[in-house]
C-alpha positions, 0 to 999 in steps of 0.5 A, a space after each residue: 500499499 502506497 503513502 503519501 508522507 507529507 514533505 517537512 515543512 509542507 503545511 499538512 505537518 505544519 498544521 499538525 505541528 500546531 494542533 499536538 503543541 496546542 494539545 501538549 500546552 492545554 494538558 500541561 495547564 490542566 495538570 497544573 490546575 489539578 495539582 499543584 506543587 505545594 511545598 510541605 516545609 521551608 527550614 527556618 533555623 535548626 528545629 524551625 521549620 515553616 509548614 504549609 497547610 491546607 484547608 478544606 471547610 464544608 460548603 454549608 458552614 458560615 463564612 467566618 469558620 474560615 478565619 477562626 480556624 486559620 486564627 487557630 492555626 497561627 496560635 498553634 504554630 506559635 505554640 509548637 514553635 514552627 510557623 503554619 502557613 495557610 497556602 491555600 482553601 476550598 469550599 466543599 460538600 464533605 461528607 460526614 463521618 460516624 453520622 449513620 441513625 440506630 434504627 438503620 443500624 439495628 436492621 444491620 448485620 454487624 458486617 454491614 454495620 461496621 461499613 456503614 459506621 466507616 463508609 463516610 470516612 473512608 470516602 472523605 479520606 479519599 477526597 482529600 487525597 484529590 487536594 493538593 498535598 501539604 505538610 498538613 491537610 485540616 478539614 472542617 465539617 458540620 459534625 464529625 458524630 452528630 447526636 442522632 448517629 448511632 456512633 455518639 454514644 462511644 464518640 461522645 462530642 468528638 472535637 477532632 480526630 487526627 490522620 496520618 498518611 497511612 490509617 491501618 484498622 486497629 484493635 484498640 478502635 473498633 471503628 476505625 478501619 484501613 484507609 485509603 493512603 493519602 499525600 497529607 496528614 489530616 485533620 477532621 475537625 467538628 464545627 458543632 463542637 469547634 465553635 463552643 471552644 474559646 480560642 486558647 482550647 481552639 489552638 490546643 485541640 489544634 496542636 493535639 490532633 497534629 501531634 496524632 496526625 504526625 506520629 504523636 501518641 497520647 502522653 499523660 504528663 499534665 500540661 502536655 500537648 498530648 495529654 487527655 483532654 482537659 483539665 490536663 492538655 495543654 500546649 507544650 511538646 518536649 524536645 523529642 516531641 518536636 523532633 518526631 514533628 518536625 521529622 513528619 512534617 518535612 517528609 518527602 
């Protein structure tokens, strides 16, 4: 079969080259919009960093909700000794974890109930994985365990959850399942609880859940940020805890 190749520099070849260039540039722009580059951390001094934070807020919450989180992030950064820089935010419809009702749960088998209780959390984690990677992601939802939900009797007044990049099922936390891996640690906050807190308590909550998201466990020492909730919890982290947090913040 004979072909009719275009000679170099012919109009057909030139048109094809223009078309290919246009497609290439469009794809490049599209990729850039979907996956912006966000630096995780910027070294400031030995042991001091500026960490990037991406904020997602449920679309139903009032406008001032974002500002309250931004202010608490600033105070939390000061408390742990390095800066938390908000590099972007987005409003979206975010699924509420642990919202299934008691009546609906009673009609399910144990396996179905486990899925019903945890599937919205997995869906939320997957949705957050689509956001730009940062040192830390924060999501503010209307609630985490609504009073009418079946899980509320276990997770009473749940204020926040700190989730590391990889979460596997835990025997001591039967409500937790293996979750889709993400590029960033994630903090989930309940607006229903958040709006009842004063500014110092909001900063303490962020530091505590940030510690969990970045690899810290509970610490029984009074005043430590990883102590159980009030009245013991405070805002200080010891040098070993800070080193763990900084290493996780700056992880590739």
